[in-house]
Wavefront OBJ file of the C-alpha trace (Angstrom):
o trace
v -4.215 -1.894 3.199
v -7.739 -2.677 4.567
v -9.063 -6.480 4.177
v -11.372 -8.549 5.508
v -10.703 -12.527 6.322
v -13.358 -15.128 5.285
v -13.282 -18.419 6.933
v -14.089 -21.982 6.827
v -13.908 -25.086 8.673
v -11.835 -27.717 8.329
v -11.167 -30.633 10.345
v -12.986 -28.722 13.164
v -10.415 -25.689 12.616
v -11.410 -22.463 11.171
v -8.960 -21.929 8.101
v -8.731 -18.263 6.316
v -10.705 -19.031 2.965
v -9.645 -15.833 1.142
v -9.326 -11.981 2.134
v -11.671 -9.403 0.772
v -10.084 -6.381 -0.079
v -12.122 -3.493 0.836
v -9.354 -0.822 0.516
v -5.937 -0.944 -1.596
v -3.796 1.602 -2.838
v -0.790 1.399 -5.943
v 1.679 1.576 -3.601
v 1.910 -0.747 -0.337
v 4.692 -1.397 2.402
v 4.080 -4.827 3.839
v 5.603 -5.621 7.255
v 7.748 -8.573 7.790
v 5.463 -9.592 10.519
v 2.344 -8.955 8.434
v 3.831 -10.808 6.009
v 5.111 -14.132 8.359
v 1.463 -14.293 9.519
v -0.196 -14.113 6.265
v 1.749 -16.999 4.629
v 1.374 -18.837 7.677
v -2.477 -18.362 7.665
v -2.428 -19.163 3.965
v -3.849 -16.007 2.949
v -0.438 -14.684 0.983
v 1.986 -15.865 -1.188
v 5.651 -14.728 -2.426
v 7.068 -16.300 -5.457
v 10.046 -14.422 -6.760
v 9.513 -10.912 -7.277
v 5.120 -11.150 -6.693
v 3.469 -10.842 -3.770
v -0.254 -12.336 -4.172
v -3.007 -11.774 -1.813
v -5.355 -14.922 -1.757
v -8.802 -13.093 -2.686
v -11.301 -12.878 -5.344
v -9.550 -12.175 -7.717
v -6.286 -12.619 -6.268
v -4.194 -9.054 -5.598
v -0.871 -9.013 -6.854
v 1.923 -6.740 -6.009
v 5.376 -6.360 -7.802
v 8.006 -6.500 -5.039
v 10.050 -3.090 -5.370
v 12.696 -3.540 -2.406
v 12.361 -6.812 -0.043
v 13.461 -5.884 3.849
v 17.323 -5.067 3.996
v 19.853 -2.366 3.394
v 19.764 -0.159 0.692
v 21.683 3.226 -0.580
v 19.560 6.589 -0.088
v 21.611 7.949 -3.181
v 21.395 5.618 -5.859
v 18.764 2.852 -4.145
v 20.907 0.021 -4.884
v 20.150 -3.068 -2.536
v 23.213 -3.561 0.185
v 24.597 -6.820 1.422
v 24.849 -5.483 5.022
v 24.944 -2.098 6.838
v 27.397 -0.952 9.086
v 31.237 -0.428 7.460
v 29.740 -2.368 3.942
v 27.374 0.166 3.376
v 29.408 2.944 4.812
v 32.259 1.559 2.171
v 29.766 1.991 -0.700
v 28.341 5.339 0.277
v 32.314 6.363 0.370
v 33.556 4.835 -2.859
v 30.225 5.911 -5.215
v 29.078 8.927 -3.084
v 32.003 10.551 -1.414
v 31.792 13.780 -0.561
v 27.777 13.782 -1.340
v 25.313 14.741 1.442
v 22.581 11.995 1.783
v 19.414 12.777 0.156
v 17.705 11.518 2.818
v 17.714 13.683 6.100
v 16.424 10.734 8.237
v 19.370 8.730 7.090
v 22.567 11.039 7.484
v 24.673 8.055 6.881
v 23.515 8.088 3.137
v 21.878 4.775 3.479
v 18.795 2.844 4.938
v 17.301 -0.268 6.647
v 13.666 -1.057 5.667
v 11.707 -3.819 7.794
v 8.987 -3.864 4.956
v 8.466 -5.041 1.459
v 8.123 -2.389 -0.506
v 4.994 -2.375 -3.564
v 3.315 -1.523 -6.280
v -0.059 -3.163 -7.204
v -0.381 -4.978 -10.551
v -3.307 -6.571 -10.681
l 1 2 3 4 5 6 7 8 9 10 11 12 13 14 15 16 17 18 19 20 21 22 23 24 25 26 27 28 29 30 31 32 33 34 35 36 37 38 39 40 41 42 43 44 45 46 47 48 49 50 51 52 53 54 55 56 57 58 59 60 61 62 63 64 65 66 67 68 69 70 71 72 73 74 75 76 77 78 79 80 81 82 83 84 85 86 87 88 89 90 91 92 93 94 95 96 97 98 99 100 101 102 103 104 105 106 107 108 109 110 111 112 113 114 115 116 117 118 119
């Protein structure tokens, strides 16, 4: 994603008025750092499973996965990694090789919001 911030002055400080979307693909991964910064600057909001960029018109993404642990076999969100994730993999997918060679334990941890563009 590429964007350009547009500012206005408010009480002697520059505030982000909106962002101009220069390029946005149908699938986007928003890092937790970007989301924290954009939220604090006021040009991104999250409500339920929707992430909205303050652009003209607003650009909306459906959040498919939030930061956390996920099973590589079935995609189920897991409460935690380590023993709890291992127990899920052993209980539900016993003896099956992980479908993701990068995550041989059969579960992964993501540090981003995995999103699909809605508008």
